[in-house]
C-alpha positions as CSV (number, residue, x, y, z in Angstrom):
1,X,-1.1,-9.9,-31.1
2,X,2.6,-10.9,-31.6
3,X,3.3,-13.9,-33.7
4,X,5.7,-16.8,-32.9
5,X,8.7,-15.2,-34.5
6,X,8.1,-11.8,-32.8
7,X,8.0,-13.4,-29.4
8,X,11.1,-15.5,-29.9
9,X,13.1,-12.5,-31.0
10,X,11.8,-10.3,-28.2
11,X,10.0,-7.8,-30.4
12,X,8.4,-7.2,-33.8
13,X,10.4,-7.8,-36.9
14,X,10.9,-4.9,-39.4
15,X,9.2,-5.2,-42.7
16,X,11.9,-6.2,-45.1
17,X,10.4,-4.1,-47.8
18,X,10.3,-0.9,-45.7
19,X,12.6,2.0,-46.7
20,X,15.7,2.6,-44.6
21,X,17.4,5.9,-45.4
22,X,19.1,8.8,-43.7
23,X,15.6,10.1,-42.8
24,X,15.1,7.1,-40.6
25,X,18.0,8.1,-38.3
26,X,16.5,10.3,-35.6
27,X,18.3,12.0,-32.7
28,X,16.2,12.6,-29.6
29,X,17.0,15.7,-27.7
30,X,17.1,16.2,-24.0
31,X,14.7,13.9,-22.2
32,X,12.5,13.0,-25.2
33,X,13.6,9.4,-25.2
34,X,12.3,9.0,-21.6
35,X,8.9,10.2,-22.8
36,X,9.0,7.9,-25.9
37,X,10.0,4.8,-23.9
38,X,8.9,5.5,-20.3
39,X,8.7,1.8,-19.4
40,X,12.5,1.5,-19.8
41,X,12.9,3.9,-16.9
42,X,10.0,3.4,-14.5
43,X,8.5,0.0,-15.4
44,X,4.8,0.1,-16.2
45,X,2.7,3.2,-16.3
46,X,-0.6,2.2,-14.7
47,X,-3.4,4.4,-13.3
48,X,-2.5,4.5,-9.7
49,X,-4.5,1.4,-8.7
50,X,-1.4,-0.7,-8.1
51,X,1.5,0.0,-5.7
52,X,4.1,-0.4,-8.5
53,X,2.4,1.9,-10.9
54,X,4.6,4.6,-12.5
55,X,3.2,7.6,-10.6
56,X,4.5,6.0,-7.3
57,X,7.9,5.2,-8.9
58,X,8.2,8.9,-9.7
59,X,7.7,9.8,-6.1
60,X,10.1,7.1,-5.0
61,X,12.8,8.4,-7.3
62,X,12.6,11.9,-5.7
63,X,12.5,10.6,-2.2
64,X,15.4,8.2,-2.9
65,X,17.6,11.3,-3.4
66,X,16.5,12.8,-0.1
67,X,17.1,9.4,1.7
68,X,20.6,9.3,0.3
69,X,21.2,12.7,1.9
70,X,20.0,11.3,5.2
71,X,22.2,8.2,4.9
72,X,25.2,10.6,4.4
73,X,24.1,12.2,7.7
74,X,22.6,15.3,6.3
75,X,19.0,16.1,7.3
76,X,16.7,14.0,9.5
77,X,13.3,15.1,8.3
78,X,11.7,14.9,4.8
79,X,8.4,16.6,4.2
80,X,6.0,15.2,1.5
81,X,2.8,16.8,0.4
82,X,0.1,15.6,-2.0
83,X,-2.3,18.2,-3.4
84,X,-4.7,16.4,-5.7
85,X,-2.1,15.3,-8.4
86,X,0.8,17.4,-7.4
87,X,3.5,16.2,-5.1
88,X,6.1,18.2,-3.2
89,X,9.2,16.7,-1.5
90,X,11.4,18.9,0.7
91,X,14.5,17.6,2.5
92,X,16.9,19.4,4.7
93,X,20.2,18.0,3.3
94,X,23.0,19.8,1.6
95,X,21.0,21.0,-1.4
96,X,21.9,20.3,-5.0
97,X,25.1,22.3,-6.0
98,X,23.4,25.3,-7.5
99,X,25.7,25.8,-10.5
100,X,24.9,22.3,-11.8
101,X,21.3,22.1,-10.5
102,X,19.6,22.4,-13.9
103,X,21.9,19.8,-15.4
104,X,21.4,17.4,-12.4
105,X,17.6,17.2,-13.1
106,X,17.6,17.4,-16.9
107,X,20.7,15.9,-18.5
108,X,21.0,12.1,-18.4
109,X,24.0,10.4,-16.8
110,X,24.6,13.6,-14.7
111,X,24.9,13.4,-11.0
112,X,27.0,13.3,-7.9
113,X,26.5,9.6,-7.2
114,X,29.2,8.5,-9.5
115,X,31.5,9.9,-6.9
116,X,31.3,7.4,-4.0
117,X,33.0,9.8,-1.7
118,X,29.9,12.0,-1.9
119,X,27.3,9.2,-1.9
120,X,28.4,5.8,-0.5
121,X,25.9,2.9,-0.4
122,X,23.4,4.9,-2.3
123,X,20.4,3.5,-4.3
124,X,20.5,5.8,-7.3
125,X,23.8,5.4,-9.1
126,X,23.0,5.8,-12.8
127,X,22.0,9.5,-13.0
128,X,18.5,8.7,-14.3
129,X,16.0,9.0,-11.5
130,X,15.0,12.6,-11.1
131,X,15.5,13.2,-14.8
132,X,12.8,10.6,-15.5
133,X,10.5,12.3,-13.1
134,X,11.2,15.6,-14.9
135,X,10.6,14.1,-18.3
136,X,7.3,12.4,-17.3
137,X,5.8,15.4,-15.5
138,X,3.6,18.1,-17.1
139,X,5.1,20.5,-14.5
140,X,8.4,20.1,-12.6
141,X,10.1,22.6,-10.4
142,X,13.2,22.3,-8.3
143,X,14.7,24.5,-5.6
144,X,18.1,24.3,-4.0
145,X,18.7,26.1,-0.7
146,X,22.4,26.5,0.2
147,X,24.3,28.9,2.3
148,X,21.5,31.5,2.5
149,X,20.8,31.5,-1.3
150,X,18.1,29.7,-3.3
151,X,18.2,28.6,-7.0
152,X,15.0,27.7,-8.8
153,X,14.2,26.2,-12.2
154,X,10.8,25.3,-13.8
155,X,10.3,22.6,-16.5
156,X,7.4,21.4,-18.6
157,X,7.5,17.8,-20.0
158,X,11.2,17.8,-19.3
159,X,12.0,21.0,-21.1
160,X,13.4,24.1,-19.2
161,X,10.9,27.0,-19.3
162,X,12.5,29.3,-16.8
163,X,15.7,29.4,-14.8
164,X,15.9,31.9,-12.0
165,X,18.8,33.9,-10.7
166,X,20.2,33.2,-7.3
167,X,18.1,34.9,-4.6
168,X,18.8,35.4,-0.8
169,X,16.8,33.2,1.5
170,X,16.3,32.4,5.1
171,X,15.2,28.8,4.4
172,X,17.2,25.9,5.8
173,X,19.6,24.2,3.4
174,X,18.1,21.4,1.3
175,X,16.3,20.5,-1.8
176,X,12.6,20.9,-2.8
177,X,11.0,19.2,-5.8
178,X,7.4,19.8,-7.0
179,X,6.0,17.8,-9.9
180,X,2.7,16.7,-11.5
181,X,2.8,13.4,-13.4
182,X,1.8,14.0,-17.0
183,X,-1.7,12.8,-17.9
184,X,-0.8,12.6,-21.5
185,X,1.8,9.9,-20.6
186,X,-0.1,8.1,-17.8
187,X,-3.6,8.6,-18.9
188,X,-6.3,9.3,-16.2
189,X,-4.8,8.4,-12.9
190,X,-5.3,8.9,-9.2
191,X,-3.0,8.7,-6.2
192,X,-4.0,6.3,-3.4
193,X,-2.6,7.5,-0.1
194,X,-2.4,4.0,1.4
195,X,0.3,3.1,-1.2
196,X,2.3,6.2,-0.4
197,X,2.0,5.5,3.3
198,X,3.3,1.9,2.9
199,X,6.2,3.3,0.9
200,X,7.1,5.8,3.6
201,X,6.8,3.2,6.3
202,X,9.3,1.0,4.4
203,X,11.7,3.9,4.3
204,X,11.5,4.5,8.1
205,X,12.1,0.8,8.9
206,X,15.4,1.0,7.1
207,X,16.4,4.4,8.4
208,X,16.0,4.7,12.1
209,X,16.2,8.3,13.2
210,X,14.5,9.5,10.0
211,X,11.2,11.3,10.2
212,X,8.9,11.4,7.2
213,X,6.0,13.8,7.3
214,X,3.2,13.2,4.7
215,X,0.4,15.7,4.7
216,X,1.0,16.4,8.4
217,X,1.2,12.7,9.4
218,X,4.5,11.6,10.9
219,X,6.2,8.3,10.0
220,X,9.1,7.1,12.2
221,X,10.6,3.8,13.3
222,X,12.6,3.3,16.4
223,X,13.2,-0.5,16.1
224,X,13.8,-0.9,12.4
225,X,13.0,-4.3,10.9
226,X,11.5,-5.4,14.2
227,X,8.7,-2.8,13.7
228,X,8.3,-4.0,10.1
229,X,7.5,-7.6,11.1
230,X,5.3,-6.6,13.9
231,X,3.2,-4.4,11.6
232,X,3.2,-6.8,8.6
233,X,2.5,-10.1,10.3
234,X,-0.9,-11.5,9.5
235,X,-0.6,-14.2,12.1
236,X,0.6,-14.2,15.7
237,X,4.3,-15.1,16.1
238,X,5.0,-18.4,17.8
239,X,7.9,-16.8,19.7
240,X,9.2,-13.2,20.0
241,X,10.6,-11.8,16.8
242,X,14.4,-12.4,16.7
243,X,16.1,-9.1,15.7
244,X,19.9,-9.1,14.9
245,X,22.0,-6.3,13.6
246,X,25.6,-6.0,12.4
247,X,27.7,-3.7,10.2
248,X,25.8,-3.2,6.9
249,X,23.3,-5.9,7.7
250,X,20.1,-6.3,9.8
251,X,17.7,-9.3,9.9
252,X,14.6,-10.2,11.8
253,X,12.5,-13.4,11.8
254,X,9.9,-15.5,13.5
255,X,7.6,-18.5,12.8
256,X,3.8,-18.5,12.6
257,X,1.2,-21.2,12.2
258,X,0.6,-20.1,8.6
259,X,1.7,-22.2,5.6
260,X,4.4,-21.0,3.3
261,X,7.3,-18.6,3.6
262,X,7.3,-14.8,3.7
263,X,10.3,-12.6,3.1
264,X,10.9,-8.8,2.9
265,X,14.3,-7.6,1.6
266,X,16.0,-4.2,1.3
267,X,19.2,-2.8,-0.2
268,X,20.5,0.6,0.9
269,X,17.0,1.5,2.1
270,X,15.4,0.3,-1.1
271,X,12.5,-2.2,-0.9
272,X,13.4,-5.0,-3.3
273,X,10.0,-6.5,-3.9
274,X,11.3,-9.2,-6.2
275,X,14.2,-10.1,-3.9
276,X,17.6,-10.9,-5.4
277,X,20.9,-12.2,-4.2
278,X,20.5,-11.0,-0.6
279,X,17.0,-12.5,-0.2
280,X,18.2,-15.8,-1.6
281,X,21.1,-15.8,0.8
282,X,18.8,-15.1,3.7
283,X,16.5,-17.9,2.8
284,X,19.3,-20.4,2.3
285,X,21.5,-19.6,5.3
286,X,18.8,-18.9,7.9
287,X,17.3,-22.4,7.4
288,X,20.8,-24.0,7.3
289,X,21.9,-22.2,10.5
290,X,18.7,-23.5,12.3
291,X,19.3,-27.0,11.0
292,X,23.0,-26.9,12.2
293,X,21.9,-25.7,15.6
294,X,19.6,-28.7,16.3
295,X,22.1,-31.1,14.6
296,X,19.1,-33.0,13.2
297,X,18.5,-34.1,9.6
298,X,15.5,-31.8,9.1
299,X,14.3,-31.1,5.6
300,X,14.8,-27.4,4.9
301,X,11.2,-27.1,3.7
302,X,10.1,-28.1,7.2
303,X,12.3,-25.4,8.8
304,X,11.0,-22.8,6.4
305,X,7.3,-23.6,6.8
306,X,5.6,-20.7,8.4
307,X,8.7,-18.5,8.6
308,X,8.5,-14.8,8.2
309,X,11.8,-13.0,7.8
310,X,13.3,-9.7,6.6
311,X,16.8,-8.6,5.7
312,X,18.4,-5.2,5.0
313,X,22.0,-4.8,3.7
314,X,24.1,-1.9,2.5
315,X,26.1,-2.4,-0.7
316,X,28.6,-0.1,-2.4
317,X,27.5,0.6,-5.9
318,X,24.7,-2.0,-6.1
319,X,23.5,-3.3,-9.4
320,X,19.8,-4.0,-10.0
321,X,18.1,-6.0,-12.6
322,X,15.9,-3.1,-13.8
323,X,15.8,0.7,-13.5
324,X,13.0,0.4,-10.9
325,X,15.4,-1.4,-8.6
326,X,13.0,-4.1,-7.4
327,X,15.6,-7.0,-7.6
328,X,19.2,-6.9,-6.5
329,X,21.6,-8.4,-9.0
330,X,24.9,-7.6,-7.3
331,X,27.1,-10.6,-6.6
332,X,29.5,-8.7,-4.4
333,X,29.2,-6.3,-1.5
334,X,31.5,-3.7,-3.3
335,X,33.4,-3.3,-6.5
336,X,37.1,-4.3,-6.4
337,X,38.3,-0.7,-6.3
338,X,37.1,2.8,-5.9
339,X,37.5,5.7,-8.4
340,X,41.1,6.3,-7.0
341,X,42.1,2.6,-7.4
342,X,42.0,1.8,-3.7
343,X,40.2,-1.5,-2.7
344,X,37.1,-1.3,-0.6
345,X,37.0,-3.1,2.8
346,X,34.4,-5.5,1.4
347,X,35.8,-5.7,-2.2
348,X,35.5,-9.2,-3.6
349,X,33.3,-10.4,-0.8
350,X,30.2,-12.0,-2.2
351,X,26.7,-11.0,-0.9
352,X,26.0,-14.7,-0.3
353,X,29.1,-15.2,1.9
354,X,28.6,-11.9,3.7
355,X,25.0,-12.7,4.7
356,X,25.8,-16.4,5.4
357,X,28.7,-15.6,7.7
358,X,26.6,-13.2,9.7
359,X,23.6,-15.5,10.0
360,X,25.6,-18.6,10.9
361,X,27.3,-16.9,13.9
362,X,24.5,-14.6,15.1
363,X,21.6,-17.1,14.8
364,X,23.6,-19.9,16.5
365,X,24.6,-17.5,19.3
366,X,21.0,-16.3,19.8
367,X,19.5,-19.8,20.0
368,X,22.1,-21.0,22.5
369,X,21.3,-18.0,24.7
370,X,17.5,-18.3,24.3
371,X,16.5,-21.8,25.1
372,X,12.8,-21.2,25.4
373,X,12.6,-19.7,21.8
374,X,14.8,-22.6,20.6
375,X,12.3,-25.1,22.1
376,X,9.3,-23.4,20.5
377,X,11.0,-23.3,17.1
378,X,11.9,-27.0,17.4
379,X,8.3,-27.9,18.1
380,X,7.1,-25.9,15.1
381,X,9.6,-27.7,12.8
382,X,8.7,-31.1,14.1
383,X,5.0,-30.4,13.5
384,X,5.7,-29.4,10.0
385,X,7.8,-32.5,9.5
386,X,5.0,-34.7,10.9
387,X,2.4,-33.2,8.5
388,X,4.7,-33.5,5.5
389,X,5.3,-37.2,6.2
390,X,1.6,-37.9,6.8
391,X,0.7,-36.7,3.3
392,X,3.9,-37.9,1.5
393,X,2.0,-40.7,-0.4
394,X,-0.9,-38.4,-1.3
395,X,1.6,-35.7,-2.4
396,X,3.4,-38.0,-4.8
397,X,0.3,-39.2,-6.5
398,X,-1.2,-35.7,-6.7
399,X,2.0,-34.4,-8.4
400,X,1.9,-37.1,-11.0
401,X,-1.8,-36.5,-11.6
402,X,-1.3,-32.8,-12.0
403,X,1.5,-33.3,-14.4
404,X,-0.6,-35.6,-16.6
405,X,-3.6,-33.2,-16.5
406,X,-1.5,-30.2,-17.5
407,X,0.1,-32.1,-20.3
408,X,-3.4,-32.7,-21.7
409,X,-4.7,-29.2,-21.0
410,X,-7.8,-30.6,-19.2
411,X,-8.1,-27.6,-16.8
412,X,-5.5,-25.1,-18.0
413,X,-5.3,-23.2,-21.3
414,X,-1.8,-21.9,-20.9
415,X,0.0,-19.0,-22.6
416,X,1.4,-19.7,-26.1
417,X,5.0,-18.8,-25.0
418,X,5.5,-18.8,-21.3
419,X,8.1,-16.5,-19.8
420,X,10.1,-19.6,-18.6
421,X,10.4,-20.8,-22.2
422,X,14.2,-21.0,-22.9
423,X,13.5,-19.8,-26.5
424,X,12.4,-16.4,-25.3
425,X,15.2,-13.9,-25.0
426,X,16.1,-12.7,-21.5
427,X,15.2,-9.1,-22.2
428,X,11.7,-10.2,-23.1
429,X,11.1,-12.3,-19.9
430,X,10.6,-9.4,-17.5
431,X,7.9,-7.8,-19.8
432,X,6.2,-11.2,-20.3
433,X,6.1,-11.8,-16.5
434,X,4.8,-8.3,-15.8
435,X,2.0,-8.7,-18.3
436,X,1.2,-12.4,-17.6
437,X,-2.1,-13.4,-15.9
438,X,-4.3,-16.4,-15.3
439,X,-8.1,-16.1,-15.2
440,X,-9.7,-18.6,-12.8
441,X,-13.3,-19.0,-14.1
442,X,-16.4,-20.9,-13.1
443,X,-17.7,-23.3,-15.6
444,X,-16.9,-24.2,-19.2
445,X,-19.0,-21.4,-20.8
446,X,-17.1,-18.5,-19.3
447,X,-13.7,-20.2,-19.7
448,X,-14.6,-21.0,-23.3
449,X,-15.4,-17.4,-24.1
450,X,-12.3,-16.1,-22.4
451,X,-10.1,-18.6,-24.1
452,X,-11.3,-17.5,-27.5
453,X,-10.7,-13.8,-27.0
454,X,-7.7,-13.7,-24.6
455,X,-4.2,-12.6,-25.6
456,X,-2.7,-16.1,-25.9
457,X,0.8,-14.7,-25.5
458,X,0.4,-13.8,-21.9
459,X,-3.1,-14.7,-20.7
460,X,-4.0,-18.2,-19.4
461,X,-7.3,-19.6,-18.3
462,X,-8.0,-22.1,-15.6
463,X,-11.6,-23.6,-15.4
464,X,-13.2,-24.5,-12.1
465,X,-15.7,-27.3,-12.0
466,X,-18.5,-26.3,-9.6
467,X,-17.9,-24.6,-6.3
468,X,-14.5,-25.2,-4.7
469,X,-14.3,-26.8,-1.2
470,X,-14.3,-24.6,1.8
471,X,-10.8,-25.2,2.9
472,X,-10.9,-23.1,6.2
473,X,-9.6,-25.2,9.1
474,X,-8.3,-28.0,6.9
475,X,-4.7,-29.2,6.7
476,X,-2.6,-28.9,3.6
477,X,-3.5,-32.5,2.8
478,X,-6.6,-31.2,1.1
479,X,-4.6,-29.4,-1.5
480,X,-3.4,-32.7,-2.8
481,X,-6.5,-34.7,-2.3
482,X,-8.8,-32.2,-4.0
483,X,-8.5,-32.2,-7.8
484,X,-9.3,-28.5,-8.2
485,X,-6.8,-27.3,-5.7
486,X,-4.1,-29.7,-6.7
487,X,-4.3,-28.8,-10.4
488,X,-4.5,-25.1,-9.7
489,X,-1.5,-25.3,-7.4
490,X,0.4,-27.1,-10.2
491,X,-0.7,-24.5,-12.8
492,X,0.6,-21.7,-10.7
493,X,3.7,-23.6,-9.7
494,X,3.6,-22.3,-6.1
495,X,3.9,-25.6,-4.2
496,X,7.4,-24.6,-3.0
497,X,6.8,-20.9,-2.7
498,X,6.5,-17.9,-5.0
499,X,9.9,-18.1,-6.6
500,X,8.4,-20.3,-9.3
501,X,5.1,-18.3,-9.7
502,X,4.2,-18.5,-13.4
503,X,1.8,-15.5,-13.6
504,X,2.1,-12.1,-12.2
505,X,-1.7,-11.7,-11.8
506,X,-4.0,-14.4,-10.5
507,X,-7.4,-13.1,-11.5
508,X,-10.6,-14.6,-10.0
509,X,-13.2,-14.2,-12.8
510,X,-16.7,-15.1,-11.5
511,X,-20.2,-13.9,-12.0
512,X,-21.4,-10.8,-10.1
513,X,-24.2,-12.8,-8.4
514,X,-24.5,-14.6,-5.1
515,X,-23.0,-17.8,-6.4
516,X,-20.1,-15.9,-8.0
517,X,-19.4,-14.0,-4.8
518,X,-19.4,-17.3,-2.9
519,X,-16.9,-18.8,-5.3
520,X,-14.7,-15.7,-4.8
521,X,-14.8,-16.2,-1.1
522,X,-13.9,-19.9,-1.4
523,X,-11.0,-19.2,-3.7
524,X,-9.7,-16.4,-1.4
525,X,-10.0,-18.8,1.5
526,X,-7.8,-21.3,-0.3
527,X,-5.1,-18.7,-1.1
528,X,-5.1,-17.1,2.3
529,X,-5.2,-20.5,4.1
530,X,-2.3,-22.2,2.2
531,X,-0.5,-19.4,0.2
532,X,-1.0,-16.2,2.1
533,X,2.1,-14.6,0.6
534,X,0.4,-14.8,-2.8
535,X,-2.2,-12.3,-1.5
536,X,0.2,-10.3,0.6
537,X,2.5,-9.8,-2.4
538,X,-0.4,-8.3,-4.4
539,X,-0.7,-11.0,-7.0
540,X,-4.4,-11.8,-6.5
541,X,-7.1,-9.8,-8.2
542,X,-10.9,-9.8,-8.8
543,X,-12.1,-9.2,-12.3
544,X,-14.8,-6.6,-12.5
545,X,-17.3,-7.6,-15.1
546,X,-19.8,-5.2,-16.6
547,X,-23.5,-5.4,-15.7
548,X,-24.7,-3.6,-18.8
549,X,-23.7,-2.7,-22.3
550,X,-25.1,0.5,-23.7
551,X,-24.9,0.6,-27.5
552,X,-25.6,3.2,-30.1
553,X,-25.5,2.1,-33.7
554,X,-24.7,4.6,-36.4
555,X,-23.2,5.0,-39.9
556,X,-19.7,4.4,-38.6
557,X,-20.7,1.3,-36.7
558,X,-21.5,0.6,-33.0
559,X,-20.4,2.8,-30.1
560,X,-20.4,0.5,-27.0
561,X,-20.2,1.6,-23.4
562,X,-19.6,-1.1,-20.8
563,X,-21.2,-0.1,-17.4
564,X,-20.3,-1.6,-14.1
565,X,-23.0,0.1,-12.0
566,X,-26.4,1.7,-12.4
567,X,-24.8,5.2,-12.3
568,X,-22.5,4.3,-15.2
569,X,-25.5,2.9,-17.1
570,X,-27.4,6.2,-16.7
571,X,-24.4,8.2,-17.7
572,X,-23.9,6.1,-20.8
573,X,-27.6,6.5,-21.8
574,X,-27.3,10.2,-21.4
575,X,-24.1,10.3,-23.5
576,X,-25.5,8.1,-26.3
577,X,-29.1,9.3,-26.5
578,X,-31.5,8.9,-28.2
579,X,-32.8,5.4,-27.4
580,X,-29.6,3.4,-27.2
581,X,-29.8,-0.4,-27.0
582,X,-29.2,-1.7,-23.5
583,X,-28.1,-5.3,-22.7
584,X,-28.1,-6.7,-19.2
585,X,-25.3,-9.3,-18.5
586,X,-26.4,-12.0,-16.1
587,X,-23.2,-13.9,-16.0
588,X,-19.8,-14.4,-17.7
589,X,-21.1,-17.5,-19.5
590,X,-23.6,-15.4,-21.4
591,X,-21.1,-13.0,-22.7
592,X,-19.8,-13.8,-26.1
593,X,-16.0,-13.8,-27.0
594,X,-16.6,-10.5,-29.0
595,X,-18.1,-8.9,-25.9
596,X,-15.2,-10.1,-23.7
597,X,-12.7,-8.3,-26.0
598,X,-14.3,-5.0,-25.0
599,X,-13.3,-5.2,-21.3
600,X,-10.4,-7.7,-20.8
601,X,-7.9,-5.9,-23.0
602,X,-6.3,-2.5,-22.2
603,X,-9.5,-1.4,-20.4
604,X,-9.7,-4.3,-18.1
605,X,-10.8,-3.4,-14.5
606,X,-9.2,-5.3,-11.7
607,X,-9.6,-5.0,-8.0
608,X,-6.4,-6.0,-6.1
609,X,-7.1,-8.1,-3.1
610,X,-5.3,-6.5,-0.1
611,X,-5.0,-7.2,3.6
612,X,-5.9,-4.3,5.8
613,X,-3.3,-3.2,8.3
614,X,-3.6,-5.3,11.5
615,X,-5.7,-8.0,9.9
616,X,-4.9,-11.5,11.2
617,X,-5.7,-14.0,8.5
618,X,-6.9,-16.6,10.9
619,X,-9.4,-14.3,12.5
620,X,-10.7,-13.0,9.1
621,X,-11.2,-16.5,7.7
622,X,-12.8,-17.8,10.9
623,X,-15.3,-15.0,10.9
624,X,-16.3,-15.3,7.2
625,X,-15.8,-19.0,6.6
626,X,-16.1,-20.6,10.0
627,X,-19.1,-21.9,12.0
628,X,-19.9,-18.6,13.7
629,X,-23.3,-18.3,12.0
630,X,-24.9,-15.9,14.6
631,X,-22.1,-13.3,14.5
632,X,-21.9,-13.4,10.7
633,X,-25.7,-13.1,10.5
634,X,-25.5,-10.0,12.7
635,X,-22.8,-8.5,10.5
636,X,-24.9,-9.0,7.4
637,X,-28.0,-7.5,9.0
638,X,-26.1,-4.5,10.2
639,X,-24.6,-3.9,6.8
640,X,-28.0,-4.3,5.1
641,X,-29.3,-1.5,7.3
642,X,-26.4,0.7,6.2
643,X,-27.2,0.0,2.6
644,X,-30.9,0.8,3.1
645,X,-29.9,4.1,4.7
646,X,-27.9,4.9,1.6
647,X,-30.8,4.3,-0.8
């Protein structure tokens, strides 16, 4: 665990007494530095259970190159195949120039995208992407098909093992890459096809006319961002989705009866999951354009309540805040000049102004031409305003109470150094945010044990008192009137949206019994009812807690196996025979801090809460948490029968 000084300086301090000689100076050859520091190039590693895990970033890096070919008007189809752990990506673009193909996939800072005449408005500009894939794959092969000839090269762990001579071919021009992520880097991992399919859908929304084929299944979009909102909406739109397009910009938006705001943003076909300058501009200017249209002194928060919007822009030579390109950092639409010293058409034009000018004109024109939609939107804003004013007094008192409670740590045991602490260096903030989490526990016993064994640098604990209120069907007033909800909202800092979210993972940590399951449902109801974007953005998790500990004690100490099912218990007994000691955990409160250390560290098991495609939050909550007892009872009985059939 890092000490205070280490955190404040963004890393461990060298031991002053350690030797520092010529022998300490090391030159890494080829792609060795990528394997040594993979997080610098692909973010986190992961095991495939999260959509942003490294194995999916590798696939994205390869597909990005093929997308760039399409955006330069070469090739309209990309084939992707997954065979267990091996991925193959075949495009039908120009093919990598064959004389430099090996260098293009193995030598850092080598590529054609430095030449904006060959690749304008591209995502990959720093000559890293495919090289990182090569370095982090146990096997990597590349083929370039050009003008009736094919060039092939094979690599292992980033090192060239065979380069083939040019051969004649009847294949269409293009590039094919086949790779297997290296298990020695990533550890045991598994691809989940739903994450890949979501990635591919995002590509099609931004590239109308492109067809992606994944294991025989076609993905294509005819209506761009309109299709995205139709598929992603978890509540019925109050009015038809507004879809507006211009040169280098496209937006779509609507309102729903949900609380909160929900935004999706893209740059040059890249899904920027953490937003950036373009998403901030969309949020600001869309609400202001609507306010100006009605010429009323609406609060911007009332206009934004329930809004779902998306934006895509094209930028020349975009800059991102990390190699994984999840947040746009560009201030301008293009650099001042190209490589020949000539100014771009949009040189010096800020992203904020470009987006703002488009929205101000196009949204105003649309609302003037579509009075029915304008009337529906006005009614929604007025309802949000009415609710806000009705709870204004309660809100003020609740905020003051939450502030006092957090100051005295009555409910929240926060991280030692939060990532918003101004003393933490900027380069450390992203890593702190990525690793930060808050455990929501039931009762003082469980929270006490967790508090004693947690990583205090990045793990916080919030203790519930008893069962939370069933918030389904209630107005947001309950968030401020209920102490548990009010203090949790303040701890997460999500009252005004996810921009201020203080923890990357919100982990519901309850017992694996009936009461624990009920508390999980009540907490999920709260999040889905009032902060659905928290779930939709993949921040909410369930902590898997072990049911058994199987221990074998020997001369070298105890060998503990934590088991999460009866099958795992039997496997552990078989592995640790003869006669291992078996402990049955009945609840988190009965697990000692020492026990917790065994399964909330690097080996922590988390289930990410996800919405199934097509799920409407209102319908889901009404079924599980509403007053439809007979239908819910039938559902339980039907599923119990299925379980009996399985036994």
